C-alpha positions in Angstrom: -22.6 37.4 -31.2 -24.3 37.3 -27.8 -25.6 33.8 -28.6 -22.2 32.6 -29.7 -20.7 33.9 -26.4 -23.4 32.0 -24.5 -22.6 28.8 -26.4 -18.9 29.3 -25.7 -19.6 29.9 -22.0 -21.7 26.7 -21.8 -18.9 24.7 -23.6 -16.4 26.1 -21.1 -18.5 25.1 -18.1 -19.0 21.6 -19.6 -15.2 21.3 -20.3 -14.3 22.1 -16.7 -16.9 19.5 -15.4 -15.5 16.9 -17.8 -11.9 17.6 -16.7 -12.9 17.2 -13.1 -14.7 14.0 -13.8 -11.8 12.7 -15.8 -9.4 13.4 -13.0 -11.6 11.6 -10.5 -11.9 8.6 -12.8 -8.2 8.5 -13.4 -7.5 8.6 -9.6 -10.0 5.8 -9.0 -8.4 3.8 -11.8 -5.0 4.3 -10.2 -6.3 3.1 -6.8 -7.7 -0.1 -8.5 -4.4 -0.6 -10.3 -2.4 -0.2 -7.1 -4.6 -2.8 -5.4 -3.9 -5.1 -8.4 -0.1 -4.5 -8.3 0.5 -4.9 -4.6 -2.1 -7.6 -4.2 -0.5 -9.7 -6.9 2.9 -9.6 -5.1 1.3 -10.6 -1.8 -0.7 -13.4 -3.6 2.5 -14.7 -5.1 4.2 -14.6 -1.7 1.3 -16.5 -0.2 1.3 -19.1 -2.9 5.1 -19.7 -2.6 5.5 -19.0 1.1 7.2 -22.3 1.8 9.7 -21.9 -1.0 10.5 -18.4 0.2 10.6 -19.3 3.9 14.4 -19.4 4.3 15.1 -16.3 2.1 16.9 -13.6 4.0 17.6 -10.5 1.9 17.2 -6.9 2.8 16.4 -5.7 -0.7 14.1 -8.5 -1.9 12.6 -6.7 -5.0 15.3 -8.1 -7.2 14.7 -11.7 -6.0 10.9 -11.3 -6.4 11.4 -9.9 -9.8 13.6 -12.9 -10.9 10.9 -15.2 -9.7 8.3 -13.3 -11.8 6.3 -12.0 -8.8 6.5 -8.3 -9.7 4.4 -6.8 -12.5 6.8 -5.3 -15.1 5.3 -1.8 -14.9 6.5 -1.6 -11.3 10.2 -2.1 -12.1 12.7 0.6 -12.7 15.6 -0.9 -14.6 18.0 1.5 -12.9 16.9 0.6 -9.4 17.3 -2.9 -8.1 16.4 -2.0 -4.5 13.0 -0.5 -4.9 9.9 -1.0 -7.0 7.2 1.7 -7.8 3.4 1.5 -7.8 1.1 3.3 -10.3 1.3 6.5 -8.3 5.1 6.4 -8.4 5.3 5.6 -4.7 8.6 3.8 -3.7 8.2 0.3 -2.3 10.8 -1.6 -0.3 10.4 -5.4 0.1 12.4 -7.0 2.9 13.0 -10.6 3.8 14.7 -10.3 7.2 14.1 -9.8 10.9 15.6 -9.0 14.2 15.2 -9.6 18.0 14.6 -13.3 17.4 11.8 -12.6 14.9 11.9 -13.3 11.2 9.4 -11.9 8.7 8.8 -10.7 5.2 7.6 -7.2 4.7 6.7 -4.4 2.3 7.0 -0.7 3.1 5.1 1.6 0.8 5.9 5.4 0.9 2.5 7.0 0.5 3.3 10.7 0.1 0.6 12.5 -2.0 -3.0 11.5 -1.5 -1.8 9.6 1.6 -5.3 9.3 3.2 -7.0 7.8 0.1 -4.0 5.5 -0.6 -3.9 4.4 3.1 -7.6 3.5 2.9 -7.0 1.6 -0.3 -4.2 -0.4 1.2 -6.2 -1.3 4.3 -9.0 -2.6 2.2 -6.5 -4.6 0.1 -4.9 -6.0 3.3 -8.2 -6.9 4.9 -8.9 -9.2 1.9 -5.7 -11.0 2.7 -6.0 -11.1 6.5 -5.6 -14.9 6.6 -2.1 -14.6 5.2 -0.7 -11.4 6.8 0.9 -11.0 10.2 0.2 -7.3 10.6 0.0 -3.8 9.1 1.1 -0.5 10.6 2.2 2.9 9.4 4.7 5.5 10.4 4.4 9.2 9.7 8.2 9.7 9.1 11.5 8.2 10.0 11.8 10.7 12.9 8.2 10.6 14.1 7.1 7.0 14.8 4.5 8.1 17.3 1.6 5.7 17.2 3.6 3.0 15.5 2.4 0.5 18.1 -1.1 1.9 18.5 -1.9 1.5 14.8 -0.9 -2.2 14.4 -3.7 -4.3 13.0 -3.2 -8.0 13.0 -3.9 -10.9 10.6 -6.2 -13.8 11.5 -3.5 -16.1 13.0 -2.1 -13.3 15.3 -5.0 -11.2 16.4 -6.8 -11.0 19.7 -7.8 -7.4 19.3 -7.2 -5.0 16.3 -7.9 -7.6 13.7 -7.7 -6.9 10.0 -10.8 -9.0 9.3 -12.9 -6.8 11.6 -11.7 -3.4 10.3 -14.6 -1.1 9.4 -14.4 1.8 7.0 -14.8 4.1 10.0 -11.9 2.6 11.8 -9.7 2.6 8.7 -10.6 6.3 8.3 -9.5 7.0 11.9 -6.2 5.2 11.4 -5.5 6.9 8.0 -6.1 10.4 9.4 -2.7 10.0 11.1 -1.2 10.4 7.6 -2.9 13.8 7.1 -0.5 16.7 7.1 2.6 14.7 6.1 4.1 13.6 2.8 6.3 11.0 4.5 3.7 8.5 5.6 4.8 4.9 5.2 2.4 1.9 5.2 4.0 -1.4 6.3 2.6 -4.8 5.4 4.3 -7.8 7.2 3.8 -11.5 6.7 5.4 -14.9 7.2 6.2 -14.1 10.8 8.4 -16.6 12.8 9.0 -15.8 16.4 7.2 -14.6 19.5 3.7 -13.4 18.8 4.0 -10.7 21.5 
């Protein structure tokens, strides 16, 4: 009986370890999937940037879906305004602008696991620095403190704070601003037309 209890205890410990390992593996899988999903939309936008140049629409997800740019698993048939990544984060795509500037952008609500997702998005954006205008994040609609301080620019627009030069340490510093909030929003902007200031 004592031996059987010992075996059961060992099995219990191994099960807890396996569950923890499985959870970590699933989270890593989701980060990779998110990179694939958002990266494919940006790659499509880059490839067809000239064709999309004159498009002006606030909710551009429906347009991009009609063009075949959005992976099907990101689409909610009941929501034509937003798409959703593998984490269920809401994403708004906008083809618009103001103050004499025109741009295309993607705003990703990164609530839970904000810091890890933020790091993932920076790494994905860094790989596309030649195409992007800038990235930035806001902690919430009400609190936009640091909105200008955390702008990181693509190759054609940077003099300082360049995406291509981002280190993991700097990404970590930037993403720490998302700690303590479930309203952090990561903005990716491209196809900028207007003043570079």
